LODORO-379795 format. One record per residue (C-alpha): residue in one letter; x, y, z. Coordinates in steps of 0.001 Angstrom, whole numbers. Last residue first. Layout:
<sites>
a/X/Y/Z
...
</sites>
This chain:
<sites>
x/75977/111448/136468
x/72666/109847/135244
x/73044/106292/133946
x/74280/104886/130635
x/73466/101253/129981
x/76396/98973/129020
x/74995/95609/127839
x/77097/92484/127954
x/77547/89744/125256
x/79773/86833/125742
x/83094/85388/124437
x/85302/82897/126240
x/88152/82528/123855
x/90032/79196/123335
x/93254/77415/123801
x/96460/76335/121896
x/99977/77559/121367
x/101983/74590/120137
x/105749/74075/120456
x/106794/70985/118291
x/109728/69061/119632
x/112546/66843/118283
x/113426/68700/115103
x/116653/69974/116330
x/115569/73573/115577
x/112182/73178/117310
x/109117/73014/115050
x/106676/75910/115487
x/102971/76153/116203
x/100581/79256/116558
x/96951/80189/117493
x/95636/76489/117593
x/91963/75981/118489
x/90371/73943/121262
x/89109/70382/121460
x/89625/66812/120160
x/93292/67198/119347
x/94846/64335/117227
x/97947/65936/115797
x/99690/65041/112451
x/96940/64627/109923
x/98116/63280/106538
x/98919/64502/103006
x/98972/62428/100037
x/102100/62362/97832
x/102618/65243/95346
x/106316/65791/95841
x/105621/68793/98183
x/104307/66565/101111
x/101330/68118/103009
x/101350/67772/106751
x/98237/68736/108737
x/98149/70230/112256
x/94785/70170/114199
x/92379/72712/115025
x/88913/72082/116551
x/85708/74238/115539
x/84093/71363/113810
x/87078/71006/111520
x/89820/73493/111363
x/93098/72848/109530
x/96502/73965/110722
x/99493/74154/108477
x/102583/71907/107706
x/104421/71847/104383
x/106687/69183/103146
x/110196/68355/101844
x/112068/71251/103583
x/113517/68686/105991
x/112611/70785/108873
x/108914/71003/107877
x/108082/74242/106042
x/105153/76352/107621
x/101931/77198/105846
x/99702/80250/106584
x/96377/79682/108408
x/93014/77969/108620
x/93300/75282/105822
x/89934/73345/105660
x/90076/73240/101860
x/93294/71090/102130
x/95816/73069/100226
x/95958/73395/96335
x/99410/74512/95375
x/100323/77693/93300
x/103863/78267/91986
x/105257/81607/92729
x/105858/83905/89829
x/109532/83816/88473
x/112613/85720/89615
x/114320/82417/90067
x/116388/83570/93282
x/113475/83258/95715
x/111886/80097/94324
x/108388/80678/95491
x/105675/78189/96746
x/102284/80032/96970
x/99616/78100/98808
x/96032/78744/97323
x/92787/79561/99034
x/89695/80112/96897
x/87260/83060/96287
x/84214/83860/94409
x/83752/87219/93160
x/82061/85732/90021
x/83785/87475/87151
x/87012/88665/89006
x/87566/85261/90562
x/89374/86101/93752
x/92602/84432/95019
x/93309/84465/98742
x/96889/83724/99115
x/98785/81663/101613
x/102662/81740/101882
x/105628/79500/101331
x/109098/80984/100612
x/111909/79068/98965
x/115802/79088/98998
x/116675/79667/102555
x/117942/76256/103040
x/115405/75594/105874
x/112643/77008/103765
x/111090/80248/104615
x/107651/80464/106073
x/104564/82780/105837
x/102282/84476/108331
x/100429/87808/107468
x/97574/85632/106269
x/95542/85140/102989
x/97590/87783/101257
x/95599/89016/98217
x/95337/87528/94899
x/93990/88423/91501
x/97351/87547/90143
x/99693/86478/92874
x/102299/88734/94059
x/105369/86829/95613
x/107236/86852/92329
x/109807/89329/93218
x/110138/89983/96981
x/109319/93702/97380
x/112255/95937/98551
x/113295/97473/101712
x/115967/100216/101820
x/119466/99607/103292
x/120512/101670/106338
x/121167/98980/108939
x/122318/95503/108109
x/119443/92912/108053
x/119070/93466/104459
x/115347/94199/103726
x/112584/91920/102574
x/108790/92324/101739
x/106065/89937/100777
x/103783/91169/98016
x/100190/92619/98077
x/101551/95409/100423
x/98898/97410/102208
x/100280/96623/105536
x/103695/94955/105565
x/104746/91306/105756
x/108334/90283/106560
x/111661/88826/105318
x/114973/89960/106842
x/118132/89151/104818
x/121791/88559/105678
x/121496/86187/108529
x/122688/83255/106444
x/119499/81252/107338
x/117342/84055/106276
x/115700/85917/109038
x/111896/85921/109553
x/109893/89019/110693
x/106119/88322/110940
x/104736/92089/110828
x/105296/95588/109636
x/102457/98055/110165
x/102911/101646/109168
x/106324/100947/107475
x/109977/102059/108644
x/111796/98797/108769
x/115126/98107/110509
x/114939/99962/113864
x/118021/99080/116050
x/118038/97566/119574
x/121425/97443/121340
x/120925/94666/123931
x/118310/91933/123867
x/120731/89127/124657
x/120777/87789/121130
x/121462/91403/120122
x/118611/93503/118829
x/116716/94129/115468
x/113500/96052/115082
x/110490/95727/113017
x/107920/98421/112954
x/104583/98872/114570
x/103941/102668/114354
x/104411/104720/117537
x/107899/106029/116476
x/109344/108462/119024
x/110477/105891/121456
x/108744/102590/121360
x/104992/102588/120746
x/104814/99295/118832
x/107839/97020/118356
x/107791/94100/115821
x/110650/91630/116577
x/113955/90563/115534
x/116547/88641/117488
x/120367/88661/116834
x/123572/86587/116710
x/123382/87230/112934
x/123553/83446/112185
x/121196/82661/115046
x/118358/85008/113880
x/115571/84430/116498
x/111942/85592/115969
x/109570/87842/117880
x/106057/88778/116389
x/105255/90830/119172
x/106431/93982/121333
x/104119/96582/123088
x/105286/99758/124421
x/105231/102023/127614
x/106337/99304/129960
x/109425/98440/127781
x/111224/95318/128781
x/113355/93320/126301
x/115577/90538/127172
x/113995/89099/130349
x/115515/85893/131381
x/113697/82617/132286
x/114710/79320/134053
x/112720/76110/134907
x/110177/75906/132210
x/111568/72783/130634
x/112124/74386/127287
x/114215/77199/128922
x/112470/80576/128740
x/113824/83626/127026
x/111427/86729/127672
x/110414/89458/125376
x/108407/92064/127292
x/105766/94726/126888
x/102940/92275/126548
x/104475/88681/127069
x/106167/87753/123826
x/108160/84475/124451
x/111463/83432/123169
x/111953/79732/123594
x/114949/77819/124553
x/116785/74889/122671
x/118075/77059/120076
x/115917/80269/120142
x/112394/79032/119144
x/109751/81573/118670
x/106748/83005/120559
x/103428/84849/120263
x/100776/86411/122536
x/101998/85050/125705
x/99806/85235/128951
x/99785/81556/129940
x/103561/81151/129516
x/104752/80324/133079
x/102759/77092/132987
x/104871/75722/130308
x/103669/72137/129863
x/106245/69631/128982
x/105823/66264/127129
x/102191/67166/126012
x/99791/64357/125492
x/98573/64358/121885
x/101814/63041/120469
x/102460/65081/117264
x/105446/62898/115965
x/107787/65795/116813
x/106997/65222/120448
x/104722/67955/122030
x/105695/71021/123937
x/102709/73246/125427
x/101877/76878/125350
x/98504/77864/126784
x/95643/80081/125761
x/92589/81204/127754
x/91589/84611/126236
x/88606/86519/127814
x/86209/88331/125529
x/83316/90778/125928
x/81246/91300/123087
x/79348/94770/123312
x/75710/95899/123390
x/75830/99565/124115
x/72808/101431/125518
x/71918/105146/125777
x/72527/106314/122259
x/68915/106771/121470
x/69226/104472/118313
x/70954/101670/120347
x/74540/101330/119773
x/76434/98157/118842
x/79883/96654/119939
x/82953/94776/118804
x/86468/93642/119938
x/85692/94370/123685
x/88673/92574/125415
x/88745/92028/129203
x/91308/93189/131680
x/89400/96502/132581
x/89249/100244/131822
x/85997/100828/129827
x/84899/104268/128791
x/88309/105923/127781
x/87919/109581/126762
x/89468/111071/123652
x/89194/114636/122589
x/88708/115105/118753
x/87407/118669/119236
x/84787/118285/116364
x/83301/115889/117590
x/84163/114011/120868
x/86026/110722/120767
x/84542/108124/123217
x/86262/104919/124278
x/85738/101143/124513
x/88743/98776/125215
x/90642/96276/122848
x/93552/95014/124983
x/96948/96177/123736
x/98274/96649/127289
x/95509/99081/127995
x/97837/102048/128136
x/99552/101073/124673
x/96137/101402/123113
x/93766/99071/121404
x/90560/100545/120115
x/86792/100116/120052
x/85199/103435/119416
x/82075/105510/120451
x/81926/108621/118120
x/81085/112307/118703
x/78671/115068/119055
x/76397/113566/116213
x/73243/113444/118336
x/72810/109810/117416
x/76328/108928/118649
x/78424/107870/115704
x/80045/104339/115573
x/83648/103423/115220
x/85496/99992/115180
x/89115/98680/115404
x/91307/101844/116248
x/94919/100908/116858
x/96841/102968/119481
x/98582/106253/119930
x/95635/107993/118376
x/94905/110662/115725
x/91671/112472/115949
x/90554/113341/112451
x/91926/112931/108979
x/90205/114447/105885
x/88230/113278/102897
x/85979/115718/100907
x/83347/114016/98657
x/81282/117299/98927
x/77956/115544/99764
x/79213/112262/101230
x/81723/114167/103499
x/84331/111552/104396
x/85956/111550/107839
x/88921/109292/108580
x/89823/108427/112207
x/93337/107827/113201
x/95704/105086/113801
x/99386/104472/114211
x/100216/107941/115307
x/101949/111346/114649
x/103970/110269/111624
x/101707/108450/109333
x/98043/107433/110116
x/96251/104287/109444
x/92450/104737/108926
x/89533/103918/111086
x/86110/104808/109479
x/83854/107881/109502
x/81188/108913/106996
x/79778/112358/107454
x/76694/113749/105764
x/74447/114483/108874
x/73298/112025/111564
x/76709/110402/111074
x/77323/107361/108950
x/79776/104564/110431
x/82401/102385/108872
x/84426/99564/110092
x/86587/96793/108478
x/88265/98691/105731
x/91464/99602/107762
x/91546/102753/105610
x/93776/105399/103907
x/96826/103119/103531
x/94581/100851/101458
x/94838/103311/98589
x/91788/105094/97558
x/88346/104900/95829
x/85160/106993/96646
x/81611/107002/95818
x/81269/103678/94137
x/77667/102853/93341
x/75507/99837/93939
x/72084/100301/92485
x/70467/97348/94080
x/71524/95779/97457
x/68070/95567/99084
x/68852/98459/101359
x/69765/100571/98215
x/73525/100879/97611
x/76438/102986/98467
x/80056/101732/98089
x/83247/103161/99460
x/86237/101539/97601
x/89646/100031/98718
x/93033/99885/96875
x/95940/97512/96950
x/94561/95193/94505
x/92223/96752/92063
x/88739/95279/91292
x/88474/94525/94133
x/91153/94788/96644
x/89104/96156/99485
x/85365/96703/99650
x/83744/99152/102195
x/80120/99448/103099
x/77205/102016/102790
x/73441/101736/102899
x/70929/104196/101497
x/67336/104928/102068
x/67466/104800/105907
x/66987/108738/105961
x/70017/109076/108280
x/71987/107016/105852
x/72751/103452/106817
x/75691/101407/107985
x/77020/97950/106801
x/80093/96366/108506
x/83191/96095/106442
x/84977/93867/104007
x/82084/93140/101616
x/82857/90650/98747
x/79392/90194/97255
x/76229/92267/97969
x/72533/91808/98782
x/72624/88022/99087
x/69145/86875/100293
x/68482/85096/103614
x/65383/82781/103659
x/63148/83804/106585
x/63323/84350/110255
x/61733/86937/112695
x/64059/89889/111388
x/63371/89333/107731
x/66750/88312/106093
x/69631/90304/104442
x/73118/88817/103436
x/76428/90495/102746
x/79171/88222/101279
x/82514/87662/103040
x/86182/86972/102166
x/89108/86537/104400
x/87529/83818/106545
x/90155/81028/106019
x/87353/78500/105816
x/85866/80202/102689
x/83027/82446/101580
x/82307/83842/104949
x/78959/85066/105820
x/78166/88711/106666
x/75050/89899/108440
x/71925/92008/107983
x/68651/91735/109867
x/65359/93162/108611
x/62292/94913/110147
x/63984/96976/112781
x/63240/100388/111003
x/66878/101218/111005
x/67809/97807/109526
x/69412/95588/112184
x/72981/94441/112189
x/75226/91306/112449
x/78854/92022/111579
x/80396/88605/111113
x/79252/85045/110415
x/81648/82082/109911
x/80682/78726/108196
x/79713/75205/109045
x/76077/75875/109558
x/73666/76279/112260
x/70248/77619/111523
x/69506/81396/111030
x/66700/82869/113144
x/66876/80907/116417
x/64674/82490/118982
x/65641/83274/122556
x/63577/84618/125492
x/65125/86812/128169
x/61836/88656/128713
x/63009/92257/128585
x/66041/91624/126425
x/64148/89613/123575
x/66979/87632/122133
x/67361/86791/118371
x/69755/84160/117464
x/72148/83593/114515
x/74040/80294/113938
x/77633/79063/113711
x/79084/75600/113252
x/82492/74547/114226
x/81452/72553/117361
x/79275/75529/118609
x/79563/79200/117687
x/76696/81665/118397
x/76148/84931/116503
x/73833/87445/118200
x/70927/89639/117402
x/69849/91455/120642
x/66527/92788/121009
x/64671/95567/122917
x/66950/98445/122430
x/64508/100375/120084
x/67257/100395/117161
x/67932/96607/117814
x/71338/95664/119429
x/73950/93885/117445
x/76095/90881/118457
x/79254/88926/117701
x/81087/85807/118956
x/78786/84354/121430
x/80087/80911/122723
x/81079/81686/126198
x/77720/80332/127630
x/77018/83292/129836
x/74893/85555/127642
x/73325/88913/128385
x/75621/90030/131165
x/74640/93575/132484
x/76997/96561/132860
x/75682/99791/134499
x/76960/103146/133309
x/78603/106371/134429
x/80880/108104/132120
x/78705/106404/129380
x/78447/109561/127248
x/80942/112497/127520
x/79093/115817/127741
x/79838/118243/124892
x/81735/121261/125956
x/79692/124368/126865
x/79839/127102/124188
x/76257/126745/123178
x/74958/127379/126746
x/77587/129973/127551
x/76749/132022/124454
x/73230/132050/125181
x/73759/133134/128642
x/76326/135770/127781
x/73683/137135/125177
x/70996/137313/127840
</sites>
């Protein structure tokens, strides 16, 4: 009898969703986020159309749809139901750059939404008794730190229960277990890029749990507390976001989905038997335009459909394609693979002509799984690690080849390091903006190497309202960056034009991206391209100024249901 009892309780927890059916809920390709109701009968979804977003409620058994929030030129994130199913929660962007959101609540069948919290960076999760909600807030009031906040479901009685450096949290996801544990993704040092943090609400104890060789984007406790469903990007999945399960307390990871789609977000029903997930398929293409921004591409690079980023290298292009860096001629007729590492991922490639080198971020190479910046010869040989952070991105070389500038996780300033091996990194003096946080990891170095241009999200400490500012920094002056007001529709970091007299950046209007030119002498800006559809992920001027490479496309995004079946 004793052995029987021991055997029963000692059995490993069963992994959920090892067998499941998958059912499409939407097919229009315009659903960007979704949540399933506690009883599993309704889907709350965000729909995007011509630059406007709205919230819809679908009854799953009947397939009927009801609009609960009318279309508006804004961005909605993290829809959720209250535990009793009577209210919906969602975040609404405070600017076009979508770096700051306020949390709203509304009756489930429609009604006037009410702000329940300002400047919320994560989803909202509820205590087991449904009397308390939790969310995360970063860089407020102290830049470089985040806070765990509790409040009543109506937003009253907001209280900080923990504060720590941003290196302890990705701040975008949090989940409350059936007991006293909060879980969220956290950067990890040494063993892996990401892990899961566990915070005991009662004891205020914080510890790491279940390190991964990938990037965890979202976590959600199973209702029995035996583990968490996660959305994570792993090297094995080619950096695509897939769903997996982490058992508790063993920390064992089991993949759930294994396909070529992306699952950036999901929601669990209260019985843990159904997952509503957003399923995305990217459709982007790289094309060359004339420097005047002619709408019809001069050359379309059909070979570059699967690239994630790129850079000019003389008259050729360096393409990031998963685990490869490939040099392609601008006519698309010839290509050479410079870096090939099937066990890793490369991105953010850039050319350093003066140093006869290329620089790029490498994730999962060798013994260091953190995304760090590496230098290699112009032909891809002799790679050397240059930075040693937890997430180093957007490397740019100075024109003389002596300095490497980059963005780093948790740093409120831009960073730089001598390109020669062995020297420590340092903050770029003057690139920190008072009450500001980086608005984008992308920035630009002027053609003469004397100025930096970057985007900052500036927060009003009193009202929590945000605005976007372009920082223009004289690198050698040692003074704070000069702030410029961009077009309010700005959607990413600025890029210097080749003459250094203007900045270019993309603007988004009615869901369509175009390139805007803003002179630095105060003259009026003007629109360069005349696209009527799709969005721009990246654009770069060719070194000779004759061409403009533009990575454009769209994401087909729908909701699917994963319903667990018996083994």
